[in-house]
C-alpha positions as CSV (number, residue, x, y, z in Angstrom):
1,M,-6.1,-42.1,36.0
2,V,-6.7,-45.4,37.8
3,L,-7.5,-44.7,41.4
4,K,-6.3,-47.1,44.1
5,G,-8.0,-47.1,47.5
6,T,-10.7,-48.8,49.5
7,R,-14.2,-48.8,48.2
8,F,-15.2,-46.1,50.7
9,Q,-12.2,-43.9,49.8
10,L,-13.0,-44.2,46.1
11,R,-16.6,-43.2,46.8
12,V,-15.4,-40.1,48.7
13,W,-12.8,-39.2,46.1
14,K,-15.3,-39.6,43.3
15,Y,-17.6,-37.1,45.1
16,L,-14.7,-34.7,45.7
17,R,-14.2,-34.5,41.9
18,T,-17.8,-33.0,41.6
19,I,-17.1,-30.0,43.9
20,P,-16.9,-27.0,41.5
21,K,-13.8,-24.8,41.5
22,G,-14.4,-21.9,43.9
23,Q,-16.8,-23.8,46.1
24,L,-16.4,-25.5,49.5
25,R,-18.1,-28.4,51.2
26,T,-17.8,-29.6,54.8
27,Y,-16.9,-33.1,55.8
28,S,-20.5,-33.5,57.0
29,Q,-21.8,-32.3,53.6
30,V,-19.6,-34.9,51.9
31,A,-20.8,-37.6,54.2
32,K,-24.5,-36.8,53.5
33,A,-23.8,-36.5,49.7
34,I,-22.5,-40.1,49.6
35,N,-25.4,-41.3,51.7
36,K,-23.3,-42.0,54.8
37,P,-24.4,-39.1,57.1
38,K,-23.0,-40.7,60.2
39,S,-19.6,-41.3,58.7
40,V,-18.2,-37.8,59.0
41,R,-15.0,-39.0,60.7
42,A,-14.5,-41.8,58.1
43,V,-15.0,-39.2,55.3
44,A,-12.4,-36.9,57.0
45,N,-10.0,-39.9,57.1
46,A,-10.6,-40.7,53.4
47,V,-10.1,-37.1,52.4
48,G,-6.9,-37.0,54.5
49,K,-5.6,-40.1,52.7
50,N,-6.1,-38.7,49.2
51,P,-2.8,-39.3,47.3
52,Y,-4.1,-37.6,44.2
53,A,-4.3,-34.0,45.5
54,P,-4.8,-31.5,44.0
55,K,-6.2,-33.5,41.0
56,I,-8.8,-34.8,43.3
57,P,-9.7,-31.5,45.0
58,C,-9.7,-32.4,48.7
59,H,-8.6,-28.8,49.4
60,R,-12.3,-27.8,48.8
61,V,-13.3,-29.6,52.0
62,I,-13.3,-27.8,55.3
63,R,-14.6,-28.4,58.9
64,S,-18.1,-27.4,59.9
65,D,-16.8,-24.6,62.1
66,G,-15.2,-23.0,59.0
67,S,-11.6,-23.9,59.8
68,L,-9.5,-25.4,57.1
69,G,-8.8,-28.8,58.7
70,G,-5.8,-30.5,57.2
71,Y,-4.4,-31.1,53.7
72,S,-2.7,-34.3,52.5
73,G,-1.0,-32.7,49.5
74,K,2.5,-31.4,49.3
75,G,3.0,-28.3,51.4
76,G,0.2,-29.1,53.8
77,I,-2.2,-26.5,55.0
78,N,-0.2,-23.6,53.4
79,T,-0.8,-25.2,50.0
80,K,-4.5,-25.7,50.8
81,R,-4.7,-21.9,51.6
82,K,-3.0,-21.0,48.4
83,L,-5.2,-23.3,46.3
84,L,-8.3,-21.9,47.8
85,K,-7.1,-18.3,47.4
86,S,-6.3,-19.1,43.7
87,E,-10.0,-20.1,43.4
88,G,-11.2,-16.9,45.0
89,I,-11.9,-18.3,48.4
90,L,-10.4,-16.4,51.3
91,L,-10.7,-17.9,54.8
C-alpha cells in the first residue's frame, strides 16, 4: 500500500501501525512516540485525516481523559466502538 499524505501525517500513520491489537494509546502518547511531544493537536488532526482506516488502526487512539474522541472511518464513532470491542477493549 502506497500511503499519500503530508510528511507529518505519514509519520503519525506509520506509528499507528505499531500499536498492537487490543491496546490503546492517547494522542499525547503518540505525539511523544514520534518525538513531537508538543504536537498533540497536530497528531489528533493527522489521526482524524487517516483515509486508510481500519488498515491503519486509528481506532486504537483515544483522548487522555479516556473518552473515544472521533473516528474518520466509515460509520464514525460507532464503528470505532465496535472495532475496539472486537479487540477486547470496552470503554
